[in-house]
mmCIF file as gemmi writes it, N, C-alpha and C atoms, coordinates in Angstrom:
data_model
loop_
_atom_site.group_PDB
_atom_site.id
_atom_site.type_symbol
_atom_site.label_atom_id
_atom_site.label_alt_id
_atom_site.label_comp_id
_atom_site.label_asym_id
_atom_site.label_entity_id
_atom_site.label_seq_id
_atom_site.pdbx_PDB_ins_code
_atom_site.Cartn_x
_atom_site.Cartn_y
_atom_site.Cartn_z
_atom_site.occupancy
_atom_site.B_iso_or_equiv
_atom_site.pdbx_formal_charge
_atom_site.auth_seq_id
_atom_site.auth_asym_id
_atom_site.pdbx_PDB_model_num
ATOM 1 N N . MET Axp A 1 ? 128.379 111.756 36.754 1 0 ? 1 A 1
ATOM 2 C CA . MET Axp A 1 ? 129.201 112.853 37.213 1 0 ? 1 A 1
ATOM 3 C C . MET Axp A 1 ? 129.11 112.961 38.734 1 0 ? 1 A 1
ATOM 4 N N . VAL Axp A 2 ? 130.154 113.476 39.335 1 0 ? 2 A 1
ATOM 5 C CA . VAL Axp A 2 ? 130.236 113.619 40.788 1 0 ? 2 A 1
ATOM 6 C C . VAL Axp A 2 ? 129.358 114.77 41.24 1 0 ? 2 A 1
ATOM 7 N N . SER Axp A 3 ? 128.607 114.558 42.311 1 0 ? 3 A 1
ATOM 8 C CA . SER Axp A 3 ? 127.837 115.647 42.888 1 0 ? 3 A 1
ATOM 9 C C . SER Axp A 3 ? 128.797 116.582 43.607 1 0 ? 3 A 1
ATOM 10 N N . MET Axp A 4 ? 128.743 117.845 43.25 1 0 ? 4 A 1
ATOM 11 C CA . MET Axp A 4 ? 129.679 118.801 43.82 1 0 ? 4 A 1
ATOM 12 C C . MET Axp A 4 ? 129.019 119.688 44.865 1 0 ? 4 A 1
ATOM 13 N N . THR Axp A 5 ? 127.926 119.208 45.46 1 0 ? 5 A 1
ATOM 14 C CA . THR Axp A 5 ? 127.233 120.018 46.442 1 0 ? 5 A 1
ATOM 15 C C . THR Axp A 5 ? 127.856 119.902 47.832 1 0 ? 5 A 1
ATOM 16 N N . GLU Axp A 6 ? 128.427 118.74 48.172 1 0 ? 6 A 1
ATOM 17 C CA . GLU Axp A 6 ? 128.985 118.546 49.507 1 0 ? 6 A 1
ATOM 18 C C . GLU Axp A 6 ? 130.336 119.225 49.685 1 0 ? 6 A 1
ATOM 19 N N . VAL Axp A 7 ? 131.089 119.343 48.608 1 0 ? 7 A 1
ATOM 20 C CA . VAL Axp A 7 ? 132.418 119.932 48.654 1 0 ? 7 A 1
ATOM 21 C C . VAL Axp A 7 ? 132.43 121.078 47.653 1 0 ? 7 A 1
ATOM 22 N N . SER Axp A 8 ? 132.982 122.21 48.034 1 0 ? 8 A 1
ATOM 23 C CA . SER Axp A 8 ? 133.002 123.343 47.115 1 0 ? 8 A 1
ATOM 24 C C . SER Axp A 8 ? 133.871 123.026 45.902 1 0 ? 8 A 1
ATOM 25 N N . ILE Axp A 9 ? 133.56 123.632 44.791 1 0 ? 9 A 1
ATOM 26 C CA . ILE Axp A 9 ? 134.325 123.418 43.568 1 0 ? 9 A 1
ATOM 27 C C . ILE Axp A 9 ? 135.772 123.842 43.772 1 0 ? 9 A 1
ATOM 28 N N . ALA Axp A 10 ? 135.99 124.931 44.49 1 0 ? 10 A 1
ATOM 29 C CA . ALA Axp A 10 ? 137.357 125.39 44.765 1 0 ? 10 A 1
ATOM 30 C C . ALA Axp A 10 ? 138.136 124.336 45.556 1 0 ? 10 A 1
ATOM 31 N N . GLU Axp A 11 ? 137.469 123.706 46.514 1 0 ? 11 A 1
ATOM 32 C CA . GLU Axp A 11 ? 138.124 122.672 47.319 1 0 ? 11 A 1
ATOM 33 C C . GLU Axp A 11 ? 138.447 121.449 46.472 1 0 ? 11 A 1
ATOM 34 N N . ILE Axp A 12 ? 137.534 121.065 45.592 1 0 ? 12 A 1
ATOM 35 C CA . ILE Axp A 12 ? 137.787 119.937 44.694 1 0 ? 12 A 1
ATOM 36 C C . ILE Axp A 12 ? 138.994 120.241 43.813 1 0 ? 12 A 1
ATOM 37 N N . CYS Axp A 13 ? 139.043 121.431 43.235 1 0 ? 13 A 1
ATOM 38 C CA . CYS Axp A 13 ? 140.169 121.812 42.376 1 0 ? 13 A 1
ATOM 39 C C . CYS Axp A 13 ? 141.478 121.769 43.153 1 0 ? 13 A 1
ATOM 40 N N . GLU Axp A 14 ? 141.467 122.227 44.378 1 0 ? 14 A 1
ATOM 41 C CA . GLU Axp A 14 ? 142.68 122.227 45.198 1 0 ? 14 A 1
ATOM 42 C C . GLU Axp A 14 ? 143.126 120.801 45.513 1 0 ? 14 A 1
ATOM 43 N N . ARG Axp A 15 ? 142.198 119.94 45.828 1 0 ? 15 A 1
ATOM 44 C CA . ARG Axp A 15 ? 142.541 118.548 46.141 1 0 ? 15 A 1
ATOM 45 C C . ARG Axp A 15 ? 143.049 117.815 44.903 1 0 ? 15 A 1
ATOM 46 N N . VAL Axp A 16 ? 142.444 118.082 43.753 1 0 ? 16 A 1
ATOM 47 C CA . VAL Axp A 16 ? 142.895 117.471 42.499 1 0 ? 16 A 1
ATOM 48 C C . VAL Axp A 16 ? 144.304 117.96 42.17 1 0 ? 16 A 1
ATOM 49 N N . LYS Axp A 17 ? 144.558 119.22 42.418 1 0 ? 17 A 1
ATOM 50 C CA . LYS Axp A 17 ? 145.88 119.802 42.183 1 0 ? 17 A 1
ATOM 51 C C . LYS Axp A 17 ? 146.941 119.062 43.004 1 0 ? 17 A 1
ATOM 52 N N . LYS Axp A 18 ? 146.608 118.722 44.245 1 0 ? 18 A 1
ATOM 53 C CA . LYS Axp A 18 ? 147.549 118.01 45.113 1 0 ? 18 A 1
ATOM 54 C C . LYS Axp A 18 ? 147.826 116.585 44.626 1 0 ? 18 A 1
ATOM 55 N N . LEU Axp A 19 ? 146.947 116.054 43.785 1 0 ? 19 A 1
ATOM 56 C CA . LEU Axp A 19 ? 147.156 114.723 43.208 1 0 ? 19 A 1
ATOM 57 C C . LEU Axp A 19 ? 148.138 114.751 42.032 1 0 ? 19 A 1
ATOM 58 N N . GLY Axp A 20 ? 148.573 115.945 41.641 1 0 ? 20 A 1
ATOM 59 C CA . GLY Axp A 20 ? 149.546 116.045 40.558 1 0 ? 20 A 1
ATOM 60 C C . GLY Axp A 20 ? 149.01 116.678 39.29 1 0 ? 20 A 1
ATOM 61 N N . TYR Axp A 21 ? 147.746 117.027 39.284 1 0 ? 21 A 1
ATOM 62 C CA . TYR Axp A 21 ? 147.144 117.668 38.117 1 0 ? 21 A 1
ATOM 63 C C . TYR Axp A 21 ? 147.333 119.179 38.222 1 0 ? 21 A 1
ATOM 64 N N . SER Axp A 22 ? 148.597 119.618 38.178 1 0 ? 22 A 1
ATOM 65 C CA . SER Axp A 22 ? 148.882 121.038 38.319 1 0 ? 22 A 1
ATOM 66 C C . SER Axp A 22 ? 149.94 121.464 37.306 1 0 ? 22 A 1
ATOM 67 N N . THR Axp A 23 ? 150.037 122.75 37.106 1 0 ? 23 A 1
ATOM 68 C CA . THR Axp A 23 ? 150.933 123.332 36.124 1 0 ? 23 A 1
ATOM 69 C C . THR Axp A 23 ? 152.352 122.788 36.259 1 0 ? 23 A 1
ATOM 70 N N . GLY Axp A 24 ? 152.917 122.398 35.119 1 0 ? 24 A 1
ATOM 71 C CA . GLY Axp A 24 ? 154.304 121.939 35.086 1 0 ? 24 A 1
ATOM 72 C C . GLY Axp A 24 ? 154.487 120.445 35.253 1 0 ? 24 A 1
ATOM 73 N N . ASN Axp A 25 ? 153.458 119.736 35.676 1 0 ? 25 A 1
ATOM 74 C CA . ASN Axp A 25 ? 153.567 118.288 35.839 1 0 ? 25 A 1
ATOM 75 C C . ASN Axp A 25 ? 153.282 117.575 34.531 1 0 ? 25 A 1
ATOM 76 N N . HIS Axp A 26 ? 153.715 116.322 34.463 1 0 ? 26 A 1
ATOM 77 C CA . HIS Axp A 26 ? 153.405 115.453 33.331 1 0 ? 26 A 1
ATOM 78 C C . HIS Axp A 26 ? 152.566 114.298 33.863 1 0 ? 26 A 1
ATOM 79 N N . ILE Axp A 27 ? 151.517 113.978 33.127 1 0 ? 27 A 1
ATOM 80 C CA . ILE Axp A 27 ? 150.622 112.894 33.538 1 0 ? 27 A 1
ATOM 81 C C . ILE Axp A 27 ? 150.342 111.995 32.344 1 0 ? 27 A 1
ATOM 82 N N . ARG Axp A 28 ? 149.905 110.785 32.633 1 0 ? 28 A 1
ATOM 83 C CA . ARG Axp A 28 ? 149.443 109.893 31.585 1 0 ? 28 A 1
ATOM 84 C C . ARG Axp A 28 ? 147.942 109.758 31.78 1 0 ? 28 A 1
ATOM 85 N N . MET Axp A 29 ? 147.213 110.148 30.729 1 0 ? 29 A 1
ATOM 86 C CA . MET Axp A 29 ? 145.758 110.103 30.809 1 0 ? 29 A 1
ATOM 87 C C . MET Axp A 29 ? 145.211 109.875 29.413 1 0 ? 29 A 1
ATOM 88 N N . TYR Axp A 30 ? 144.191 109.048 29.32 1 0 ? 30 A 1
ATOM 89 C CA . TYR Axp A 30 ? 143.549 108.736 28.046 1 0 ? 30 A 1
ATOM 90 C C . TYR Axp A 30 ? 144.563 108.21 27.028 1 0 ? 30 A 1
ATOM 91 N N . GLY Axp A 31 ? 145.553 107.455 27.497 1 0 ? 31 A 1
ATOM 92 C CA . GLY Axp A 31 ? 146.523 106.829 26.617 1 0 ? 31 A 1
ATOM 93 C C . GLY Axp A 31 ? 147.604 107.74 26.087 1 0 ? 31 A 1
ATOM 94 N N . GLU Axp A 32 ? 147.719 108.945 26.626 1 0 ? 32 A 1
ATOM 95 C CA . GLU Axp A 32 ? 148.726 109.887 26.155 1 0 ? 32 A 1
ATOM 96 C C . GLU Axp A 32 ? 149.49 110.481 27.33 1 0 ? 32 A 1
ATOM 97 N N . ARG Axp A 33 ? 150.729 110.832 27.082 1 0 ? 33 A 1
ATOM 98 C CA . ARG Axp A 33 ? 151.522 111.555 28.084 1 0 ? 33 A 1
ATOM 99 C C . ARG Axp A 33 ? 151.292 113.04 27.843 1 0 ? 33 A 1
ATOM 100 N N . LEU Axp A 34 ? 150.77 113.704 28.849 1 0 ? 34 A 1
ATOM 101 C CA . LEU Axp A 34 ? 150.387 115.102 28.72 1 0 ? 34 A 1
ATOM 102 C C . LEU Axp A 34 ? 151.215 115.991 29.635 1 0 ? 34 A 1
ATOM 103 N N . GLU Axp A 35 ? 151.538 117.174 29.143 1 0 ? 35 A 1
ATOM 104 C CA . GLU Axp A 35 ? 152.143 118.21 29.959 1 0 ? 35 A 1
ATOM 105 C C . GLU Axp A 35 ? 151.009 119.102 30.451 1 0 ? 35 A 1
ATOM 106 N N . VAL Axp A 36 ? 150.878 119.247 31.748 1 0 ? 36 A 1
ATOM 107 C CA . VAL Axp A 36 ? 149.798 120.045 32.323 1 0 ? 36 A 1
ATOM 108 C C . VAL Axp A 36 ? 150.199 121.524 32.251 1 0 ? 36 A 1
ATOM 109 N N . LEU Axp A 37 ? 149.324 122.329 31.644 1 0 ? 37 A 1
ATOM 110 C CA . LEU Axp A 37 ? 149.613 123.751 31.439 1 0 ? 37 A 1
ATOM 111 C C . LEU Axp A 37 ? 148.793 124.667 32.329 1 0 ? 37 A 1
ATOM 112 N N . SER Axp A 38 ? 147.867 124.113 33.1 1 0 ? 38 A 1
ATOM 113 C CA . SER Axp A 38 ? 147.062 124.937 34.003 1 0 ? 38 A 1
ATOM 114 C C . SER Axp A 38 ? 146.704 124.135 35.239 1 0 ? 38 A 1
ATOM 115 N N . ASP Axp A 39 ? 146.326 124.846 36.267 1 0 ? 39 A 1
ATOM 116 C CA . ASP Axp A 39 ? 145.764 124.181 37.433 1 0 ? 39 A 1
ATOM 117 C C . ASP Axp A 39 ? 144.328 123.786 37.094 1 0 ? 39 A 1
ATOM 118 N N . PRO Axp A 40 ? 143.751 122.844 37.833 1 0 ? 40 A 1
ATOM 119 C CA . PRO Axp A 40 ? 142.364 122.427 37.569 1 0 ? 40 A 1
ATOM 120 C C . PRO Axp A 40 ? 141.398 123.604 37.692 1 0 ? 40 A 1
ATOM 121 N N . PHE Axp A 41 ? 140.38 123.579 36.847 1 0 ? 41 A 1
ATOM 122 C CA . PHE Axp A 41 ? 139.359 124.629 36.867 1 0 ? 41 A 1
ATOM 123 C C . PHE Axp A 41 ? 138.011 124.015 36.513 1 0 ? 41 A 1
ATOM 124 N N . PRO Axp A 42 ? 136.924 124.63 36.983 1 0 ? 42 A 1
ATOM 125 C CA . PRO Axp A 42 ? 135.591 124.115 36.648 1 0 ? 42 A 1
ATOM 126 C C . PRO Axp A 42 ? 135.244 124.466 35.199 1 0 ? 42 A 1
ATOM 127 N N . ASN Axp A 43 ? 134.563 123.541 34.533 1 0 ? 43 A 1
ATOM 128 C CA . ASN Axp A 43 ? 133.988 123.826 33.22 1 0 ? 43 A 1
ATOM 129 C C . ASN Axp A 43 ? 132.619 123.167 33.169 1 0 ? 43 A 1
ATOM 130 N N . GLU Axp A 44 ? 131.936 123.282 32.06 1 0 ? 44 A 1
ATOM 131 C CA . GLU Axp A 44 ? 130.555 122.798 31.987 1 0 ? 44 A 1
ATOM 132 C C . GLU Axp A 44 ? 130.405 121.298 32.209 1 0 ? 44 A 1
ATOM 133 N N . ASN Axp A 45 ? 131.461 120.525 32.001 1 0 ? 45 A 1
ATOM 134 C CA . ASN Axp A 45 ? 131.384 119.071 32.154 1 0 ? 45 A 1
ATOM 135 C C . ASN Axp A 45 ? 132.079 118.553 33.406 1 0 ? 45 A 1
ATOM 136 N N . GLY Axp A 46 ? 132.416 119.409 34.333 1 0 ? 46 A 1
ATOM 137 C CA . GLY Axp A 46 ? 133.089 118.98 35.556 1 0 ? 46 A 1
ATOM 138 C C . GLY Axp A 46 ? 134.316 119.813 35.83 1 0 ? 46 A 1
ATOM 139 N N . ILE Axp A 47 ? 135.439 119.138 36.061 1 0 ? 47 A 1
ATOM 140 C CA . ILE Axp A 47 ? 136.709 119.801 36.327 1 0 ? 47 A 1
ATOM 141 C C . ILE Axp A 47 ? 137.653 119.447 35.181 1 0 ? 47 A 1
ATOM 142 N N . ALA Axp A 48 ? 138.426 120.43 34.707 1 0 ? 48 A 1
ATOM 143 C CA . ALA Axp A 48 ? 139.314 120.215 33.572 1 0 ? 48 A 1
ATOM 144 C C . ALA Axp A 48 ? 140.667 120.861 33.819 1 0 ? 48 A 1
ATOM 145 N N . ILE Axp A 49 ? 141.609 120.532 32.938 1 0 ? 49 A 1
ATOM 146 C CA . ILE Axp A 49 ? 142.92 121.173 32.913 1 0 ? 49 A 1
ATOM 147 C C . ILE Axp A 49 ? 143.237 121.519 31.467 1 0 ? 49 A 1
ATOM 148 N N . LYS Axp A 50 ? 144.145 122.447 31.277 1 0 ? 50 A 1
ATOM 149 C CA . LYS Axp A 50 ? 144.683 122.688 29.948 1 0 ? 50 A 1
ATOM 150 C C . LYS Axp A 50 ? 145.971 121.892 29.854 1 0 ? 50 A 1
ATOM 151 N N . ALA Axp A 51 ? 146.141 121.177 28.736 1 0 ? 51 A 1
ATOM 152 C CA . ALA Axp A 51 ? 147.305 120.309 28.581 1 0 ? 51 A 1
ATOM 153 C C . ALA Axp A 51 ? 147.648 120.169 27.103 1 0 ? 51 A 1
ATOM 154 N N . ARG Axp A 52 ? 148.848 119.658 26.873 1 0 ? 52 A 1
ATOM 155 C CA . ARG Axp A 52 ? 149.253 119.347 25.499 1 0 ? 52 A 1
ATOM 156 C C . ARG Axp A 52 ? 150.084 118.079 25.508 1 0 ? 52 A 1
ATOM 157 N N . VAL Axp A 53 ? 150.03 117.4 24.376 1 0 ? 53 A 1
ATOM 158 C CA . VAL Axp A 53 ? 150.837 116.206 24.191 1 0 ? 53 A 1
ATOM 159 C C . VAL Axp A 53 ? 152.279 116.654 23.991 1 0 ? 53 A 1
ATOM 160 N N . LYS Axp A 54 ? 153.203 115.878 24.516 1 0 ? 54 A 1
ATOM 161 C CA . LYS Axp A 54 ? 154.627 116.203 24.382 1 0 ? 54 A 1
ATOM 162 C C . LYS Axp A 54 ? 154.972 116.444 22.909 1 0 ? 54 A 1
ATOM 163 N N . ASN Axp A 55 ? 155.756 117.454 22.646 1 0 ? 55 A 1
ATOM 164 C CA . ASN Axp A 55 ? 156.206 117.844 21.307 1 0 ? 55 A 1
ATOM 165 C C . ASN Axp A 55 ? 155.076 118.291 20.384 1 0 ? 55 A 1
ATOM 166 N N . ASP Axp A 56 ? 153.993 118.763 20.929 1 0 ? 56 A 1
ATOM 167 C CA . ASP Axp A 56 ? 152.881 119.297 20.144 1 0 ? 56 A 1
ATOM 168 C C . ASP Axp A 56 ? 152.568 120.692 20.664 1 0 ? 56 A 1
ATOM 169 N N . THR Axp A 57 ? 152.151 121.572 19.78 1 0 ? 57 A 1
ATOM 170 C CA . THR Axp A 57 ? 151.856 122.946 20.191 1 0 ? 57 A 1
ATOM 171 C C . THR Axp A 57 ? 150.382 123.17 20.482 1 0 ? 57 A 1
ATOM 172 N N . VAL Axp A 58 ? 149.544 122.203 20.145 1 0 ? 58 A 1
ATOM 173 C CA . VAL Axp A 58 ? 148.099 122.35 20.335 1 0 ? 58 A 1
ATOM 174 C C . VAL Axp A 58 ? 147.751 122.178 21.81 1 0 ? 58 A 1
ATOM 175 N N . VAL Axp A 59 ? 147.109 123.195 22.377 1 0 ? 59 A 1
ATOM 176 C CA . VAL Axp A 59 ? 146.667 123.148 23.773 1 0 ? 59 A 1
ATOM 177 C C . VAL Axp A 59 ? 145.223 122.672 23.788 1 0 ? 59 A 1
ATOM 178 N N . ARG Axp A 60 ? 144.944 121.7 24.633 1 0 ? 60 A 1
ATOM 179 C CA . ARG Axp A 60 ? 143.593 121.145 24.741 1 0 ? 60 A 1
ATOM 180 C C . ARG Axp A 60 ? 143.049 121.355 26.148 1 0 ? 60 A 1
ATOM 181 N N . VAL Axp A 61 ? 141.748 121.445 26.225 1 0 ? 61 A 1
ATOM 182 C CA . VAL Axp A 61 ? 141.067 121.404 27.517 1 0 ? 61 A 1
ATOM 183 C C . VAL Axp A 61 ? 140.666 119.954 27.718 1 0 ? 61 A 1
ATOM 184 N N . VAL Axp A 62 ? 141.184 119.345 28.78 1 0 ? 62 A 1
ATOM 185 C CA . VAL Axp A 62 ? 140.973 117.925 29.039 1 0 ? 62 A 1
ATOM 186 C C . VAL Axp A 62 ? 140.169 117.774 30.326 1 0 ? 62 A 1
ATOM 187 N N . ASN Axp A 63 ? 139.008 117.13 30.218 1 0 ? 63 A 1
ATOM 188 C CA . ASN Axp A 63 ? 138.202 116.857 31.407 1 0 ? 63 A 1
ATOM 189 C C . ASN Axp A 63 ? 138.856 115.757 32.225 1 0 ? 63 A 1
ATOM 190 N N . LEU Axp A 64 ? 138.862 115.94 33.534 1 0 ? 64 A 1
ATOM 191 C CA . LEU Axp A 64 ? 139.42 114.914 34.397 1 0 ? 64 A 1
ATOM 192 C C . LEU Axp A 64 ? 138.428 113.77 34.538 1 0 ? 64 A 1
ATOM 193 N N . PRO Axp A 65 ? 138.933 112.536 34.631 1 0 ? 65 A 1
ATOM 194 C CA . PRO Axp A 65 ? 138.041 111.382 34.763 1 0 ? 65 A 1
ATOM 195 C C . PRO Axp A 65 ? 137.195 111.457 36.032 1 0 ? 65 A 1
ATOM 196 N N . ALA Axp A 66 ? 135.993 110.931 35.931 1 0 ? 66 A 1
ATOM 197 C CA . ALA Axp A 66 ? 135.081 110.919 37.076 1 0 ? 66 A 1
ATOM 198 C C . ALA Axp A 66 ? 135.677 110.175 38.265 1 0 ? 66 A 1
ATOM 199 N N . THR Axp A 67 ? 136.49 109.148 38.005 1 0 ? 67 A 1
ATOM 200 C CA . THR Axp A 67 ? 137.09 108.391 39.11 1 0 ? 67 A 1
ATOM 201 C C . THR Axp A 67 ? 138.018 109.264 39.952 1 0 ? 67 A 1
ATOM 202 N N . VAL Axp A 68 ? 138.717 110.202 39.315 1 0 ? 68 A 1
ATOM 203 C CA . VAL Axp A 68 ? 139.586 111.117 40.055 1 0 ? 68 A 1
ATOM 204 C C . VAL Axp A 68 ? 138.735 112.018 40.937 1 0 ? 68 A 1
ATOM 205 N N . LEU Axp A 69 ? 137.674 112.556 40.369 1 0 ? 69 A 1
ATOM 206 C CA . LEU Axp A 69 ? 136.802 113.454 41.132 1 0 ? 69 A 1
ATOM 207 C C . LEU Axp A 69 ? 136.091 112.71 42.255 1 0 ? 69 A 1
ATOM 208 N N . GLN Axp A 70 ? 135.701 111.468 42.011 1 0 ? 70 A 1
ATOM 209 C CA . GLN Axp A 70 ? 135.055 110.671 43.055 1 0 ? 70 A 1
ATOM 210 C C . GLN Axp A 70 ? 136.017 110.381 44.198 1 0 ? 70 A 1
ATOM 211 N N . SER Axp A 71 ? 137.28 110.097 43.873 1 0 ? 71 A 1
ATOM 212 C CA . SER Axp A 71 ? 138.247 109.803 44.942 1 0 ? 71 A 1
ATOM 213 C C . SER Axp A 71 ? 138.473 111.025 45.821 1 0 ? 71 A 1
ATOM 214 N N . VAL Axp A 72 ? 138.459 112.208 45.234 1 0 ? 72 A 1
ATOM 215 C CA . VAL Axp A 72 ? 138.608 113.439 46.001 1 0 ? 72 A 1
ATOM 216 C C . VAL Axp A 72 ? 137.401 113.636 46.907 1 0 ? 72 A 1
ATOM 217 N N . SER Axp A 73 ? 136.22 113.396 46.387 1 0 ? 73 A 1
ATOM 218 C CA . SER Axp A 73 ? 134.998 113.545 47.182 1 0 ? 73 A 1
ATOM 219 C C . SER Axp A 73 ? 134.941 112.514 48.296 1 0 ? 73 A 1
ATOM 220 N N . GLN Axp A 74 ? 135.368 111.279 48.018 1 0 ? 74 A 1
ATOM 221 C CA . GLN Axp A 74 ? 135.36 110.237 49.044 1 0 ? 74 A 1
ATOM 222 C C . GLN Axp A 74 ? 136.347 110.551 50.15 1 0 ? 74 A 1
ATOM 223 N N . LYS Axp A 75 ? 137.515 111.084 49.803 1 0 ? 75 A 1
ATOM 224 C CA . LYS Axp A 75 ? 138.475 111.483 50.831 1 0 ? 75 A 1
ATOM 225 C C . LYS Axp A 75 ? 137.866 112.523 51.751 1 0 ? 75 A 1
ATOM 226 N N . ARG Axp A 76 ? 137.118 113.442 51.177 1 0 ? 76 A 1
ATOM 227 C CA . ARG Axp A 76 ? 136.469 114.497 51.953 1 0 ? 76 A 1
ATOM 228 C C . ARG Axp A 76 ? 135.481 113.88 52.936 1 0 ? 76 A 1
ATOM 229 N N . LYS Axp A 77 ? 134.689 112.907 52.476 1 0 ? 77 A 1
ATOM 230 C CA . LYS Axp A 77 ? 133.698 112.297 53.348 1 0 ? 77 A 1
ATOM 231 C C . LYS Axp A 77 ? 134.346 111.517 54.479 1 0 ? 77 A 1
ATOM 232 N N . THR Axp A 78 ? 135.431 110.776 54.187 1 0 ? 78 A 1
ATOM 233 C CA . THR Axp A 78 ? 136.051 109.958 55.217 1 0 ? 78 A 1
ATOM 234 C C . THR Axp A 78 ? 136.832 110.801 56.208 1 0 ? 78 A 1
ATOM 235 N N . THR Axp A 79 ? 137.374 111.933 55.783 1 0 ? 79 A 1
ATOM 236 C CA . THR Axp A 79 ? 138.138 112.749 56.726 1 0 ? 79 A 1
ATOM 237 C C . THR Axp A 79 ? 137.24 113.614 57.596 1 0 ? 79 A 1
ATOM 238 N N . SER Axp A 80 ? 135.98 113.794 57.201 1 0 ? 80 A 1
ATOM 239 C CA . SER Axp A 80 ? 135.091 114.652 57.988 1 0 ? 80 A 1
ATOM 240 C C . SER Axp A 80 ? 134.355 113.888 59.083 1 0 ? 80 A 1
ATOM 241 N N . THR Axp A 81 ? 134.482 112.562 59.131 1 0 ? 81 A 1
ATOM 242 C CA . THR Axp A 81 ? 133.786 111.79 60.15 1 0 ? 81 A 1
ATOM 243 C C . THR Axp A 81 ? 134.698 111.422 61.281 1 0 ? 81 A 1
């Protein structure tokens, strides 16, 4: 898991949101096309979004992949130097 001590959780959520993980967008993740129903938020396993598969009514909490969170953290490190 990504260490979230260098960048605030709010900042990580905002940066992830700018990558397209925000309300109203559609993404492909974990082999499924998902409709994003919430902006990113912290949960016990990292950062997550609420989403549902197209044409399904079940809303799921989906954890974002560690690679997405790492890319956000790396951008922060490279832009601060």
